[in-house]
C-alpha positions as CSV (number, residue, x, y, z in Angstrom):
1,M,-36.3,-8.9,-29.8
2,E,-34.2,-6.7,-31.6
3,D,-31.9,-8.4,-33.6
4,T,-31.1,-6.0,-36.3
5,Y,-27.7,-3.4,-35.7
6,R,-25.9,-1.2,-37.9
7,T,-21.8,-2.1,-38.2
8,I,-19.1,-1.1,-40.5
9,A,-18.5,-3.3,-43.3
10,A,-14.6,-3.4,-43.2
11,P,-11.5,-1.9,-41.2
12,S,-11.4,2.2,-41.8
13,E,-9.1,4.7,-40.9
14,G,-9.1,8.5,-39.7
15,L,-6.4,11.0,-38.7
16,Y,-6.2,14.1,-36.5
17,K,-3.3,16.1,-36.0
18,E,-2.7,18.7,-33.3
19,K,0.4,20.4,-31.9
20,G,2.6,17.7,-33.6
21,S,0.7,15.3,-31.8
22,K,-0.6,12.7,-34.1
23,F,-4.0,10.5,-33.5
24,I,-4.4,7.5,-35.8
25,A,-7.9,6.2,-35.5
26,L,-8.6,2.7,-36.8
27,A,-12.1,1.0,-36.9
28,F,-12.9,-2.7,-37.0
29,P,-15.9,-4.8,-37.1
30,V,-15.8,-7.2,-34.4
31,Y,-18.1,-9.9,-32.7
32,S,-16.5,-10.6,-29.4
33,E,-14.0,-9.5,-26.6
34,E,-11.7,-12.4,-27.9
35,E,-11.2,-10.5,-31.3
36,V,-10.9,-7.1,-29.5
37,K,-8.0,-8.8,-27.4
38,E,-6.3,-10.0,-30.5
39,I,-6.8,-7.0,-32.6
40,M,-5.2,-4.8,-29.6
41,A,-2.2,-7.2,-29.3
42,G,-1.6,-6.7,-32.9
43,L,-1.8,-2.8,-33.3
44,K,0.4,-2.6,-30.2
45,K,3.0,-4.5,-31.9
46,Q,2.7,-2.6,-35.1
47,Y,2.5,0.8,-33.3
48,F,5.1,-0.2,-30.4
49,D,6.3,3.2,-30.7
50,A,3.2,5.1,-29.5
51,R,2.2,6.7,-26.5
52,H,-0.8,5.5,-26.2
53,H,-3.5,3.0,-27.6
54,C,-6.9,4.1,-26.5
55,Y,-9.8,2.4,-27.4
56,A,-13.8,1.9,-27.0
57,Y,-15.8,-1.3,-28.3
58,C,-19.7,-1.9,-28.2
59,L,-21.1,-5.6,-29.0
60,G,-24.3,-7.2,-29.6
61,A,-27.5,-6.0,-31.3
62,D,-28.8,-4.4,-28.1
63,K,-25.2,-2.7,-27.5
64,S,-25.2,-4.3,-23.9
65,R,-21.6,-4.9,-23.8
66,Y,-19.2,-1.9,-24.3
67,R,-16.0,-0.7,-22.9
68,A,-14.1,2.5,-23.0
69,N,-10.2,2.5,-22.0
70,D,-8.1,5.8,-21.3
71,D,-4.9,3.8,-21.6
72,G,-3.0,6.3,-19.4
73,E,-4.6,9.7,-20.8
74,P,-6.5,11.4,-18.3
75,N,-9.7,9.8,-17.1
76,H,-12.5,9.9,-19.3
77,S,-10.6,12.1,-22.0
78,A,-10.0,9.3,-24.4
79,G,-11.9,6.2,-24.3
80,D,-15.1,7.7,-23.6
81,P,-15.1,10.4,-26.5
82,I,-14.3,7.4,-28.9
83,L,-17.5,5.2,-27.0
84,G,-19.3,8.4,-28.0
85,Q,-18.6,8.5,-31.6
86,I,-19.4,4.6,-32.0
87,R,-22.9,5.7,-30.1
88,S,-23.8,8.7,-32.1
89,A,-23.2,6.9,-35.4
90,N,-25.5,4.1,-33.6
91,L,-23.0,1.6,-34.4
92,S,-22.6,-1.7,-32.7
93,N,-20.1,-4.9,-33.0
94,V,-17.3,-2.1,-33.8
95,L,-14.0,-1.4,-32.3
96,V,-12.3,2.0,-32.8
97,V,-8.8,2.1,-31.5
98,V,-6.8,5.8,-31.5
99,V,-3.0,5.6,-31.4
100,R,-1.4,9.0,-29.9
101,Y,1.9,9.9,-31.0
102,F,2.9,12.4,-28.4
103,G,4.4,15.8,-30.3
104,G,5.6,17.3,-27.3
105,T,3.0,19.9,-26.4
106,K,0.4,18.9,-23.9
107,L,-3.3,19.5,-25.1
108,G,-5.1,19.8,-21.8
109,V,-8.3,17.5,-21.3
110,S,-10.4,19.7,-23.6
111,G,-7.8,19.2,-26.1
112,L,-7.4,15.4,-25.7
113,I,-11.1,15.2,-25.9
114,N,-11.6,17.3,-29.1
115,A,-8.6,15.1,-30.7
116,Y,-9.8,11.7,-29.6
117,K,-13.7,12.6,-30.8
118,T,-12.5,14.2,-34.3
119,A,-10.0,11.3,-35.1
120,S,-12.8,8.5,-34.1
121,A,-15.6,10.4,-36.1
122,E,-13.6,10.7,-39.2
123,A,-12.6,6.8,-39.2
124,I,-16.2,6.2,-38.9
125,A,-17.2,8.7,-41.4
126,N,-14.4,6.8,-43.7
127,A,-16.3,3.3,-43.2
128,A,-19.0,1.7,-45.4
129,I,-22.0,1.1,-42.9
130,V,-23.9,-1.9,-43.2
131,E,-27.0,-3.2,-41.5
132,K,-26.6,-6.8,-40.3
133,H,-28.9,-9.1,-38.3
134,E,-27.5,-10.7,-34.8
135,A,-27.1,-14.4,-35.8
136,A,-26.6,-17.7,-34.1
137,L,-24.6,-20.5,-35.1
138,L,-26.3,-23.8,-35.2
139,Q,-24.4,-27.3,-36.0
140,V,-26.7,-29.8,-37.5
141,H,-26.2,-33.6,-37.2
142,F,-27.6,-35.9,-39.5
143,Q,-27.7,-38.9,-41.3
144,Y,-27.2,-38.9,-44.9
145,P,-31.0,-40.0,-46.0
146,Q,-32.0,-37.0,-44.2
147,M,-30.0,-34.8,-46.7
148,N,-32.9,-33.6,-48.7
149,D,-35.0,-32.4,-46.1
150,V,-32.5,-30.7,-44.0
151,M,-31.4,-28.9,-47.5
152,S,-34.7,-28.0,-48.3
153,L,-35.2,-26.0,-45.1
154,V,-31.8,-24.5,-45.8
155,K,-33.3,-23.2,-48.9
156,E,-36.7,-22.1,-47.5
157,Y,-34.8,-20.0,-45.0
158,E,-32.0,-18.9,-46.9
159,L,-29.6,-20.1,-44.1
160,A,-25.8,-19.2,-44.8
161,V,-23.9,-22.2,-44.6
162,R,-20.6,-21.8,-42.8
163,D,-19.1,-25.5,-42.7
164,Q,-20.4,-28.5,-44.0
165,Q,-19.2,-32.4,-44.2
166,F,-21.4,-35.1,-46.1
167,E,-20.4,-38.5,-45.1
168,L,-22.7,-41.3,-43.6
169,D,-23.0,-39.1,-40.8
170,C,-23.4,-35.4,-42.0
171,R,-22.6,-32.0,-40.1
172,L,-23.8,-28.5,-41.3
173,T,-23.1,-25.2,-39.5
174,L,-25.7,-23.0,-40.4
175,E,-25.9,-19.3,-39.5
176,V,-29.2,-18.1,-38.6
177,R,-31.2,-15.1,-37.6
178,R,-31.5,-15.4,-33.9
179,K,-35.0,-14.0,-33.8
180,L,-35.8,-17.0,-36.2
181,Q,-33.5,-19.9,-34.0
182,E,-36.3,-21.4,-32.2
183,E,-38.5,-21.8,-35.0
184,I,-35.7,-23.3,-37.2
185,T,-34.4,-25.4,-34.5
186,A,-37.5,-26.7,-34.0
187,K,-38.6,-27.8,-37.7
188,L,-34.9,-29.5,-37.8
189,E,-35.5,-31.1,-34.7
190,D,-39.0,-32.5,-36.3
191,L,-37.0,-34.4,-38.4
192,D,-36.2,-38.0,-38.2
193,A,-32.4,-38.2,-36.2
194,V,-31.4,-34.9,-36.7
195,T,-29.8,-33.2,-33.9
196,V,-29.1,-29.4,-33.0
197,S,-26.6,-27.7,-30.9
198,E,-25.5,-24.2,-30.9
199,V,-22.0,-23.2,-31.3
200,E,-20.3,-20.7,-29.7
201,Q,-19.1,-17.9,-31.9
202,A,-15.3,-17.1,-31.5
C-alpha cells in the first residue's frame, strides 16, 4: 500500500500580474476537507474585496480526494489549472488558493488559464517540499503497570506521541505509519488490559 507522499512543509505564496489584474496564490499543507473549509473562510474574510477566490486541493497518499473550484470564473479556467500545478509537482495534502483582484481588462479564457497556472506554480516553487508518510492516530488505553511494555513498543517503532495522560488509567495518542498500523495495533493488544482504537483526524 502506497503511504508516502510529497507535500509542502509550510504555507507559501506566489504572485502574478496581468493587465492590472493581480493573482495572489497561497499554498497550504492540509489534511482534511474541514481544514480546507476553515482556511477558505479565513481567506474570504482577509481578501473580502477580491473578485474571485479560486482553489484546488488534493488529499491522501493515493491522491484520491481532490477538488477544483472556479469561483465564478469561466468553467475550467481557474480550478483546473491550479489542480494541474499540484499534480505536476506530484504533491498531496495541499490546498492552493488564488485570490484575484480584477484590473478592469478581461484576459480571455487562455489568459486566465495562464494566470492561474503561473501564480500557482510560483506559490509551489516558493514552498519547501517534504516527503511524509500517511499516518493514523491510535488511542491506547492501559493500566499504569503496563506502562513499560507500552513505552518500549513506542520506542521500538519510534512513534510520535501526540497526547498523553498518565494516571491510574493511562491514555496515549500515537501517530503511526499507516502501513504499520495493523502490526502495531496487534502488538499493543497482545499486552494485558490494553485497548487500542483509531482516532478520527480533524
